[in-house]
C-alpha positions as CSV (number, residue, x, y, z in Angstrom):
1,M,0.0,0.0,0.0
2,S,2.9,2.4,0.7
3,A,4.1,2.1,-2.9
4,T,0.6,3.3,-4.0
5,L,0.4,6.1,-1.5
6,S,3.9,7.4,-2.4
7,A,3.0,7.7,-6.1
8,P,2.0,11.4,-5.8
9,V,5.2,12.1,-4.0
10,R,7.2,10.2,-6.7
11,E,5.6,12.3,-9.4
12,A,6.2,15.5,-7.6
13,A,9.8,14.5,-7.1
14,R,10.2,13.7,-10.8
15,K,8.8,17.1,-11.7
16,A,11.1,18.9,-9.3
17,A,14.1,17.0,-10.6
18,R,13.2,17.9,-14.2
19,T,12.9,21.5,-13.2
20,A,16.2,21.5,-11.3
21,A,18.0,19.9,-14.2
22,G,16.5,22.0,-16.8
23,G,15.1,19.0,-18.5
24,A,11.9,18.8,-20.6
25,P,9.1,16.3,-19.9
26,G,7.3,14.0,-22.3
27,T,8.1,13.8,-26.0
28,A,10.9,16.4,-25.8
29,R,12.6,14.3,-23.1
30,L,12.3,11.1,-25.3
31,R,13.9,13.0,-28.2
32,R,17.1,13.3,-26.3
33,F,17.6,9.6,-26.4
34,A,17.1,9.5,-30.2
35,P,20.8,10.1,-31.0
36,L,21.9,7.4,-28.6
37,A,19.4,5.0,-30.1
38,A,20.6,5.9,-33.6
39,A,24.2,5.3,-32.5
40,A,23.3,1.9,-31.0
41,V,21.9,0.9,-34.4
42,L,24.5,2.5,-36.7
43,I,27.6,1.5,-35.0
44,P,27.1,-2.3,-35.2
45,L,25.8,-1.9,-38.8
46,G,28.8,0.1,-39.8
47,I,31.2,-2.3,-38.2
48,L,29.6,-5.2,-40.2
49,L,29.9,-3.2,-43.4
50,T,33.3,-1.5,-43.0
51,G,35.0,-3.5,-40.3
52,G,37.2,-1.9,-37.5
53,G,40.1,0.4,-37.7
54,S,42.1,2.7,-35.6
55,W,42.6,6.4,-36.4
56,P,44.0,6.7,-39.9
57,A,47.7,7.8,-40.0
58,A,46.9,10.1,-42.9
59,L,44.7,12.2,-40.6
60,S,47.5,12.6,-37.9
61,V,49.9,15.4,-37.6
62,D,53.5,14.9,-36.4
63,L,54.4,17.7,-34.0
64,S,57.7,16.3,-32.9
65,G,59.7,18.4,-35.4
66,P,58.3,21.9,-34.5
67,L,58.2,21.2,-30.8
68,G,61.7,19.8,-30.8
69,S,62.9,22.9,-32.6
70,A,61.1,25.1,-30.1
71,S,62.8,23.2,-27.2
72,D,66.2,23.5,-28.8
73,W,65.7,27.3,-29.3
74,I,64.7,27.8,-25.7
75,I,67.8,25.8,-24.4
76,D,70.1,27.7,-26.8
77,N,68.8,31.2,-25.9
78,R,67.9,30.8,-22.3
79,D,71.1,32.6,-21.1
80,S,71.4,35.2,-23.8
81,H,68.1,36.3,-25.3
82,P,66.7,39.7,-24.1
83,L,63.3,38.0,-23.3
84,F,65.0,35.8,-20.7
85,L,67.6,38.4,-19.5
86,Y,65.3,41.3,-19.0
87,F,61.8,39.8,-18.3
88,L,61.7,36.1,-17.4
89,G,65.0,36.5,-15.5
90,H,63.6,39.2,-13.3
91,I,60.6,37.1,-12.6
92,S,62.8,34.2,-11.6
93,N,65.0,36.4,-9.3
94,G,61.9,37.9,-7.7
95,V,60.5,34.5,-6.9
96,V,63.8,33.3,-5.4
97,L,64.1,36.5,-3.3
98,S,60.5,36.3,-2.1
99,V,60.7,32.6,-1.0
100,R,64.1,33.1,0.6
101,G,62.8,36.2,2.5
102,V,59.8,34.3,3.9
103,Y,62.0,31.3,4.8
104,L,64.5,33.5,6.7
105,V,61.6,35.2,8.6
106,L,60.3,31.8,9.6
107,L,63.8,30.7,10.7
108,A,64.3,33.9,12.6
109,A,61.0,33.5,14.4
110,G,62.0,30.0,15.6
111,W,59.7,27.1,16.2
112,A,58.0,28.8,19.2
113,G,57.4,32.1,17.2
114,V,56.0,30.3,14.2
115,T,53.7,28.1,16.4
116,A,52.5,31.1,18.4
117,A,51.9,33.0,15.2
118,A,49.8,30.2,13.7
119,G,47.8,29.9,16.9
120,L,47.2,33.6,17.2
121,V,46.2,34.1,13.5
122,A,43.8,31.1,13.7
123,W,42.4,32.6,16.9
124,R,41.8,36.0,15.5
125,A,40.4,34.6,12.2
126,A,38.2,31.7,13.4
127,G,38.2,31.2,17.2
128,V,39.9,29.4,20.1
129,R,39.2,25.8,18.8
130,L,41.0,26.4,15.6
131,A,43.8,28.1,17.4
132,L,44.4,25.0,19.5
133,T,44.2,22.9,16.3
134,A,46.9,25.1,14.7
135,V,49.2,24.9,17.7
136,A,48.8,21.1,17.8
137,A,49.4,20.8,14.0
138,F,52.7,22.7,14.0
139,T,53.8,20.8,17.1
140,A,53.1,17.5,15.4
141,C,55.2,18.7,12.4
142,G,58.1,19.2,14.8
143,L,57.6,15.9,16.6
144,L,57.7,14.0,13.3
145,G,61.1,15.4,12.6
146,M,59.9,17.5,9.7
147,W,60.2,21.1,11.1
148,V,62.8,22.4,8.6
149,P,61.1,20.8,5.5
150,T,57.7,22.1,6.8
151,M,59.2,25.6,6.9
152,Q,60.6,25.2,3.4
153,T,57.2,24.1,2.1
154,L,55.4,26.9,4.0
155,A,57.7,29.6,2.6
156,L,57.1,28.3,-1.0
157,M,53.4,28.0,-0.3
158,V,53.1,31.6,1.1
159,V,54.6,33.0,-2.1
160,A,52.8,30.7,-4.5
161,V,49.4,31.2,-2.8
162,A,49.8,35.0,-2.6
163,A,50.7,35.1,-6.4
164,S,47.8,32.8,-7.2
165,V,45.3,34.8,-5.2
166,V,46.4,38.1,-6.8
167,L,46.5,36.7,-10.4
168,G,43.3,34.8,-9.9
169,A,41.5,37.9,-8.4
170,L,42.6,40.1,-11.3
171,L,41.5,37.6,-13.9
172,G,38.2,37.0,-12.0
173,L,37.7,40.8,-11.7
174,A,38.0,41.2,-15.5
175,A,35.7,38.2,-16.1
176,G,33.2,39.4,-13.6
177,L,32.9,42.9,-15.0
178,S,33.0,42.0,-18.7
179,E,30.9,39.3,-20.5
180,R,33.3,39.2,-23.4
181,T,36.3,38.7,-21.1
182,Y,34.4,36.0,-19.3
183,R,33.7,34.1,-22.5
184,A,37.3,34.4,-23.6
185,L,38.8,33.3,-20.3
186,R,36.6,30.3,-19.7
187,P,38.3,27.9,-22.2
188,V,41.7,29.1,-20.9
189,L,40.7,28.3,-17.3
190,D,39.2,25.0,-18.4
191,T,42.5,24.1,-20.0
192,M,44.6,25.2,-17.0
193,Q,42.4,23.2,-14.7
194,V,42.3,20.0,-16.7
195,L,45.9,19.9,-17.9
196,P,47.8,17.5,-15.6
197,A,50.6,19.1,-13.6
198,F,53.3,16.9,-15.1
199,A,52.4,18.2,-18.6
200,Y,53.2,21.9,-17.9
201,L,56.2,21.1,-15.6
202,L,58.2,20.4,-18.7
203,P,57.8,23.8,-20.5
204,V,58.3,25.6,-17.1
205,V,61.5,23.7,-16.5
206,L,62.7,24.5,-20.1
207,V,62.2,28.2,-19.5
208,F,63.3,28.6,-15.8
209,G,65.4,25.5,-15.2
210,I,65.2,23.2,-12.2
211,G,64.6,25.0,-8.9
212,V,62.3,27.1,-6.8
213,P,61.2,29.6,-9.6
214,A,59.9,26.7,-11.8
215,A,58.2,25.1,-8.8
216,V,56.4,28.3,-7.7
217,L,55.3,29.3,-11.2
218,A,54.0,25.8,-11.9
219,T,52.0,26.0,-8.6
220,V,50.6,29.4,-9.5
221,V,49.4,28.1,-12.9
222,Y,47.7,25.2,-11.1
223,A,46.2,27.2,-8.2
224,A,45.1,30.4,-9.8
225,P,42.1,29.2,-11.9
226,P,39.8,28.4,-8.9
227,M,40.4,31.9,-7.5
228,A,39.6,33.4,-10.9
229,R,36.4,31.3,-11.4
230,L,35.0,32.0,-7.9
231,T,35.8,35.7,-8.1
232,A,34.0,36.0,-11.4
233,L,31.1,33.9,-10.0
234,G,30.8,36.2,-7.0
235,L,31.0,39.4,-8.9
236,R,28.6,38.2,-11.6
237,G,26.1,36.9,-9.0
238,A,25.9,40.2,-7.0
239,D,22.3,41.2,-6.2
240,A,21.1,43.4,-9.1
241,G,18.8,45.3,-6.8
242,V,21.6,46.4,-4.5
243,L,23.7,47.5,-7.5
244,E,20.8,49.4,-9.0
245,A,20.2,51.1,-5.6
246,A,23.9,52.1,-5.5
247,A,23.8,53.5,-9.0
248,S,20.6,55.5,-8.2
249,L,22.5,57.1,-5.4
250,G,25.1,58.4,-7.8
251,A,27.9,55.9,-7.1
252,T,30.5,55.6,-9.8
253,G,31.5,52.2,-11.2
254,R,34.5,52.0,-9.0
255,Q,32.4,52.9,-5.9
256,R,29.8,50.3,-6.8
257,L,32.7,47.7,-7.1
258,L,34.3,48.6,-3.8
259,T,31.1,49.1,-1.7
260,A,28.7,46.7,-3.3
261,R,30.0,44.0,-5.6
262,I,33.1,43.0,-3.6
263,P,31.3,42.9,-0.2
264,L,28.5,40.9,-1.7
265,A,31.0,38.5,-3.2
266,R,32.9,38.0,0.1
267,K,31.8,34.4,0.5
268,E,33.0,33.4,-3.0
269,L,36.3,35.3,-2.6
270,L,37.1,33.5,0.7
271,L,36.2,30.2,-0.9
272,G,38.5,31.1,-3.8
273,V,41.4,31.7,-1.4
274,N,40.6,28.4,0.3
275,Q,40.6,26.5,-3.0
276,S,43.9,28.1,-4.1
277,I,45.5,27.1,-0.8
278,M,44.3,23.5,-1.2
279,M,45.4,23.3,-4.9
280,A,48.8,24.8,-4.1
281,L,49.4,22.3,-1.3
282,S,48.4,19.4,-3.6
283,M,51.2,20.6,-5.9
284,A,53.8,20.4,-3.1
285,V,54.9,16.9,-4.0
286,I,54.6,17.2,-7.7
287,A,56.7,20.4,-7.6
288,S,59.4,18.6,-5.7
289,V,60.2,16.7,-9.0
290,I,61.6,20.0,-10.4
291,G,63.4,21.2,-7.3
292,A,60.8,22.6,-4.9
293,G,62.4,20.8,-1.9
294,G,60.7,20.6,1.5
295,L,58.1,18.1,2.4
296,G,57.3,17.2,-1.2
297,D,60.9,16.2,-1.8
298,R,60.8,13.8,1.2
299,V,57.6,12.2,-0.1
300,Y,59.1,11.8,-3.6
301,Q,62.3,10.2,-2.2
302,A,60.1,7.8,-0.2
303,L,58.2,6.9,-3.3
304,A,61.4,6.1,-5.1
305,S,62.4,3.6,-2.4
306,V,58.8,2.5,-1.6
307,D,59.3,3.6,2.0
308,V,55.7,4.0,3.3
309,G,56.7,5.1,6.8
310,A,59.0,7.9,5.5
311,A,56.3,9.0,3.0
312,L,53.7,9.1,5.8
313,A,56.0,11.1,8.1
314,A,56.3,13.7,5.4
315,G,52.8,13.5,4.1
316,V,51.1,14.0,7.5
317,P,52.6,17.6,7.9
318,I,51.2,18.5,4.4
319,V,47.8,17.3,5.6
320,L,48.1,19.3,8.8
321,L,49.1,22.4,6.9
322,A,46.2,21.9,4.6
323,V,43.7,21.5,7.4
324,V,44.9,24.5,9.3
325,L,45.1,26.8,6.3
326,D,41.8,25.5,5.0
327,R,39.9,26.0,8.3
328,T,41.5,29.4,8.8
329,A,40.5,30.7,5.3
330,S,37.0,29.2,5.4
331,G,36.4,30.3,9.0
332,A,37.7,33.8,8.6
333,R,35.2,36.3,9.9
334,A,34.9,40.0,9.2
335,G,36.2,42.6,11.7
336,G,37.8,41.4,15.0
337,G,39.2,44.8,15.7
338,R,42.6,46.2,14.8
339,R,43.6,46.2,18.5
340,G,43.2,42.5,18.7
341,W,45.5,42.0,15.7
342,V,48.1,44.4,17.1
343,L,48.1,42.4,20.4
344,A,48.4,39.1,18.5
345,A,51.4,40.5,16.6
346,A,53.0,41.8,19.7
347,A,52.6,38.4,21.4
348,T,54.2,36.7,18.5
349,V,57.2,39.0,18.5
350,A,57.6,38.5,22.2
351,V,57.6,34.7,21.9
352,A,60.0,34.8,19.0
353,L,62.4,37.1,20.9
354,A,62.2,34.8,24.0
355,G,63.2,31.8,21.8
356,R,66.1,33.8,20.3
357,L,67.4,35.0,23.6
358,T,67.3,31.4,25.0
359,G,69.0,30.0,21.9
360,R,66.1,27.7,21.0
361,L,65.2,28.6,17.5
362,G,65.4,25.1,16.0
363,W,63.1,22.3,17.0
364,P,64.7,20.3,20.0
365,D,66.3,17.1,18.8
366,A,65.0,15.3,21.9
367,W,61.4,16.1,20.9
368,Y,61.0,13.5,18.2
369,V,58.6,10.6,17.6
370,D,59.5,8.0,15.0
371,I,56.5,6.7,13.1
372,A,58.4,5.4,10.1
373,G,59.5,2.2,11.8
374,P,56.1,1.1,13.1
375,V,54.4,2.0,9.9
376,N,56.9,0.1,7.8
377,R,56.6,-2.9,10.0
378,A,52.8,-2.8,9.6
379,V,53.1,-2.5,5.9
380,D,55.6,-5.4,5.8
381,W,53.1,-7.5,7.8
382,M,50.3,-6.6,5.4
383,T,52.4,-7.3,2.4
384,A,53.5,-10.7,3.8
385,H,50.0,-11.7,4.8
386,L,47.7,-9.9,2.4
387,Y,49.7,-9.7,-0.9
388,S,49.1,-13.3,-1.8
389,G,48.1,-16.6,-0.4
390,V,45.0,-15.5,1.6
391,P,42.6,-18.5,1.7
392,V,39.3,-18.3,-0.2
393,V,39.4,-14.6,-1.1
394,G,43.0,-14.5,-2.4
395,G,45.5,-11.8,-1.8
396,T,45.6,-8.2,-3.0
397,A,47.9,-9.2,-5.9
398,D,45.2,-11.6,-7.0
399,W,42.6,-8.9,-6.8
400,A,44.7,-6.6,-8.9
401,A,45.3,-9.4,-11.5
402,R,41.6,-10.2,-11.6
403,F,40.5,-6.6,-11.9
404,T,43.0,-6.1,-14.7
405,H,41.9,-9.3,-16.5
406,W,38.1,-9.0,-16.1
407,V,37.7,-5.2,-16.2
408,L,40.6,-3.1,-17.4
409,D,41.6,-5.4,-20.3
410,P,38.1,-5.9,-21.7
411,V,37.2,-2.2,-21.5
412,R,40.5,-1.2,-23.2
413,D,40.3,-3.8,-25.8
414,G,36.6,-3.0,-26.5
415,L,37.4,0.7,-27.0
416,Q,40.4,0.1,-29.2
417,A,38.4,-2.4,-31.3
418,L,35.8,0.2,-32.1
419,P,36.4,2.0,-35.4
420,W,37.5,5.6,-34.8
421,W,34.3,7.0,-36.4
422,A,32.2,4.8,-34.1
423,V,33.9,6.3,-31.0
424,L,33.2,9.8,-32.3
425,L,29.6,8.9,-33.1
426,L,29.2,7.5,-29.6
427,V,30.8,10.5,-27.9
428,G,28.5,12.8,-29.9
429,A,25.4,10.8,-29.0
430,L,26.2,10.9,-25.3
431,A,26.9,14.6,-25.4
432,L,23.6,15.2,-27.2
433,L,21.9,13.1,-24.5
434,V,23.0,15.5,-21.8
435,G,23.4,18.8,-23.7
436,T,23.0,20.6,-27.0
437,W,24.4,20.3,-30.5
438,R,27.1,22.8,-29.4
439,T,28.1,20.5,-26.5
440,A,28.2,17.5,-28.8
441,L,30.4,19.4,-31.4
442,T,32.9,20.4,-28.6
443,A,33.1,16.8,-27.3
444,V,33.5,15.3,-30.8
445,T,36.1,17.9,-31.8
446,A,38.1,17.3,-28.6
447,M,38.1,13.5,-29.3
448,A,39.0,14.0,-32.9
449,A,42.0,16.2,-31.9
450,I,43.4,13.3,-29.9
451,G,43.5,11.3,-33.2
452,V,45.1,14.2,-35.0
453,L,47.8,14.3,-32.4
454,G,48.6,10.6,-33.1
455,V,48.0,9.2,-29.6
456,W,44.6,7.5,-30.3
457,D,45.3,4.1,-28.9
458,A,47.2,5.4,-25.8
459,S,44.2,7.8,-25.1
460,L,41.7,5.0,-25.3
461,D,43.9,3.0,-22.8
462,T,43.8,6.0,-20.4
463,L,40.1,6.4,-21.0
464,S,39.5,2.7,-20.1
465,Q,41.3,3.3,-16.8
466,V,39.3,6.4,-16.1
467,L,36.0,4.8,-16.8
468,A,36.8,1.8,-14.6
469,A,38.0,4.0,-11.7
470,V,35.0,6.3,-12.0
471,A,32.6,3.4,-11.9
472,V,34.2,2.0,-8.7
473,T,34.4,5.5,-7.2
474,L,30.7,6.2,-7.8
475,A,29.6,2.8,-6.6
476,L,31.5,3.2,-3.3
477,G,30.9,6.9,-2.9
478,F,27.1,6.8,-3.4
479,A,26.8,3.9,-1.0
480,V,28.8,5.7,1.7
481,A,27.0,9.0,1.1
482,V,23.6,7.4,1.4
483,G,24.6,6.1,4.9
484,A,26.1,9.4,5.9
485,A,23.1,11.3,4.7
486,R,20.8,9.1,6.8
487,S,23.0,9.1,9.9
488,A,24.4,12.3,11.5
489,R,26.7,10.2,13.7
490,L,28.3,8.4,10.7
491,E,28.8,11.8,8.9
492,R,30.6,13.2,12.0
493,W,32.8,10.2,12.1
494,L,33.6,10.4,8.4
495,R,34.4,14.1,8.3
496,P,37.9,13.9,9.7
497,V,38.6,10.8,7.6
498,L,37.5,12.6,4.5
499,D,39.6,15.6,5.4
500,V,42.7,13.5,5.7
501,F,42.1,11.6,2.4
502,Q,41.2,14.8,0.5
503,T,44.3,16.7,1.6
504,M,46.8,13.9,1.4
505,P,49.2,14.5,-1.6
506,Q,48.4,12.3,-4.6
507,F,51.9,10.7,-4.6
508,V,51.3,9.4,-1.1
509,Y,48.5,7.1,-2.3
510,L,50.8,5.5,-4.8
511,I,53.1,4.1,-2.2
512,P,50.7,1.8,-0.2
513,V,48.9,0.7,-3.3
514,V,52.1,-0.4,-4.9
515,A,53.1,-2.2,-1.8
516,L,49.7,-4.0,-1.7
517,F,48.9,-4.4,-5.4
518,G,52.3,-4.4,-7.2
519,V,53.0,-2.4,-10.3
520,G,50.6,-2.0,-13.2
521,R,47.3,-0.4,-14.2
522,A,45.3,-1.7,-11.2
523,P,47.4,0.2,-8.6
524,A,46.9,3.4,-10.6
525,V,43.1,2.8,-10.6
526,A,43.1,2.0,-6.9
527,A,45.0,5.3,-6.1
528,A,42.6,7.3,-8.2
529,V,39.6,5.7,-6.4
530,V,41.0,6.6,-3.0
531,Y,41.8,10.2,-4.1
532,A,38.4,10.9,-5.8
533,L,36.2,9.1,-3.2
534,P,36.1,11.9,-0.6
535,A,34.8,14.5,-3.0
536,V,32.1,12.2,-4.3
537,V,31.0,11.3,-0.7
538,R,30.9,15.0,0.4
539,I,29.0,16.3,-2.6
540,T,26.5,13.5,-2.6
541,T,25.9,13.6,1.1
542,Q,25.4,17.4,0.9
543,G,22.9,16.9,-1.9
544,L,20.9,14.2,-0.2
545,R,20.8,16.1,3.1
546,G,19.8,19.3,1.3
547,V,16.5,17.8,-0.1
548,D,13.4,19.8,0.9
549,P,12.3,18.3,4.2
550,V,8.7,19.0,3.3
551,A,8.9,16.5,0.4
552,L,10.4,13.9,2.7
553,E,7.7,14.6,5.3
554,S,5.0,14.2,2.7
555,A,6.5,10.9,1.6
556,R,6.5,9.6,5.2
557,S,3.0,10.8,5.8
558,L,1.8,8.8,2.7
559,G,3.5,5.6,4.1
560,A,6.6,5.5,1.9
561,T,9.4,3.3,3.3
562,G,13.0,4.5,3.8
563,L,14.1,2.9,0.5
564,Q,11.1,4.5,-1.4
565,Q,12.0,7.9,0.1
566,L,15.5,7.5,-1.1
567,R,14.7,6.2,-4.6
568,Q,11.6,8.3,-5.4
569,V,12.3,11.6,-3.5
570,Q,15.9,12.1,-2.4
571,L,17.7,10.9,-5.5
572,P,15.5,12.7,-8.0
573,L,15.6,16.0,-6.0
574,A,19.4,15.7,-5.5
575,R,20.1,15.0,-9.2
576,P,22.2,18.2,-9.7
577,A,24.4,17.3,-6.8
578,L,24.8,13.7,-8.1
579,L,25.7,15.0,-11.5
580,L,28.3,17.3,-10.0
581,A,29.7,14.3,-8.0
582,V,30.1,12.4,-11.3
583,N,31.8,15.3,-12.9
584,Q,34.3,15.8,-10.0
585,A,34.9,12.0,-9.9
586,V,36.0,12.2,-13.6
587,V,38.3,15.2,-13.1
588,L,40.0,13.8,-10.0
589,V,40.3,10.3,-11.3
590,L,41.9,11.6,-14.5
591,A,44.5,13.6,-12.5
592,V,45.7,10.5,-10.5
593,V,45.5,8.0,-13.4
594,I,48.0,10.2,-15.2
595,I,50.4,10.1,-12.2
596,G,49.8,6.4,-12.2
597,G,52.2,6.4,-15.1
598,L,54.9,6.3,-12.5
599,V,53.8,2.9,-11.2
600,G,53.1,1.1,-14.4
601,G,49.8,2.7,-15.5
602,G,51.2,3.3,-19.0
603,A,49.3,5.1,-21.7
604,L,49.3,8.9,-21.7
605,G,50.5,9.0,-18.1
606,Y,53.7,7.2,-19.0
607,D,54.3,9.6,-22.0
608,V,53.9,12.6,-19.8
609,V,56.3,11.3,-17.2
610,F,58.8,10.1,-19.8
611,G,58.7,13.5,-21.5
612,L,59.5,15.3,-18.2
613,A,62.2,12.8,-17.3
614,Q,63.9,12.9,-20.7
615,G,63.3,16.6,-21.5
616,D,61.3,15.5,-24.5
617,L,58.9,18.5,-25.1
618,A,57.1,16.8,-28.0
619,T,56.2,13.6,-26.2
620,G,55.2,15.3,-22.9
621,L,53.3,18.2,-24.4
622,V,51.4,16.1,-27.0
623,A,50.4,13.6,-24.3
624,G,49.4,16.5,-22.0
625,T,47.3,18.1,-24.7
626,A,45.6,14.8,-25.4
627,I,44.8,14.6,-21.7
628,V,43.2,18.0,-21.9
629,C,41.1,16.9,-24.8
630,L,40.1,13.8,-23.0
631,G,39.2,15.8,-19.9
632,L,37.2,18.3,-22.0
633,M,35.3,15.5,-23.7
634,L,34.5,13.7,-20.4
635,D,33.4,17.0,-18.9
636,R,30.9,17.7,-21.7
637,V,29.4,14.2,-21.6
638,T,28.9,14.3,-17.8
639,Q,27.6,17.8,-17.3
640,P,24.0,18.3,-18.5
641,T,23.1,21.7,-19.8
642,G,20.0,23.1,-21.3
643,K,22.0,25.7,-23.2
644,D,25.6,26.1,-23.7
645,A,27.4,28.7,-21.7
């Protein structure tokens, strides 16, 4: 009887979901499936008539010559051309001096001064609880024996985040005030955000060489787009009524910007700073490949020797820095009084002077806790007992082999067996299903560009890994999110776990999965799943918990069971959040699958890593461009839109 009684609620939920998604009911909705149905008929028919076939060589373009010439020119002129001497050279020197200046200030303040400053800033920005968290976090960095690397990373992050915020704010300001600029910047920001870090490390290294300038500038390129996007979003979303009222009072454009637009966009601006901090810290390990030093270098060295304990000892401080900076930025409140900040600064100076006078600037050697040994012993035990030979279920190596044999290989072989035109047709049909003809044209063009670049088979191999990892991530993420949405206690228990997993550097995930699963494509997929899972859980949980309580109450009053409420009310009404979770899963999985080239993932990831290691601009940049095209295509087929923006 409950199923019958819940029918009105089910219909109301469907209508609400259609409205939220911008979809059309009835015949118009069925027409969306026509391209997919046509593709399902035409592809098998075409294969029977024409057979298979990879991307034709005649339609490919060899870029190795021009890119190789460009690389040679940069190397030959890096020390003599005016562009490098009088422009790029000054940028490099400015970055070095800035990072060194911040680092010297941190060393001069000593461990007590830095810890006191962190606690006082957190207290003034967000309260006593966060102040205690900040003090505990910096203390833990010292206890783990990572005080000096932490200060090196913090100095680099201060400069990189400041530059990212300034650059992102300027770009966002231009995009927020000009529709033409917004349309022009959007594809640039899309490319910057999708392009894997390894792909643009190579051109940065070619121009600036190995060292701090290349690391900082690569971090800025990676961390500035979120600030630009959110700044533009906040400025463009300002209340039109408030702006009209300000204009009616005679305010100039500059006055409206300073007194209305920016204050109204404060929430988005703070979120942009927060996201820039998180993105910059996620680059800490990757930037160590080109000489960033600090905590990232320790993690990278541990990866090379598969030392899980050492990697964790260096990875934990990165997580702690991320948590403190994240909570400080997101919890920042307006005001607080200038007097309070002056007192906080005076207290910091007093603590730093006390440390200098007592000769205790460096972290005491006796205050050290070794976690590397116990962690490595635990990993050795798991490797010895779980890697293979486990009765009935088999070991982790067996799971990896089965996943590769039954999932990864069939998906890859199936994609590569499809004719190139069938892949383009299928991509276009999927894009039409969720968007418009313009969306489909963009997706098909991006996929065709991969073939033109001559990396068709490698791209389909990468695509197979992404699809498999996204499927596993969504299955696990939706299951966990449903439980968290229905249980406040489970959500509170999951929150710190998700914080740790979301802020842990991508490289750290590679080490335990290699120890447990060996080398190959399966470990790359496993690392990608672990990295993307927290975002999926968070977004889905928030979407399910944000469903209108009136709709849920109506469903309960009509006798709907818990499963019916979930299936017929919560999931339809949370459809926008679920689609966003799918999109974020694709983006995050793609980022880690590429890094999986370091542990045997192969395909485009291997080409990017090989290009960076060998200084081969053509191989690395072509593979990186193909990844951008792949990410653009996946974004278009996973983000429904009623009209193209």
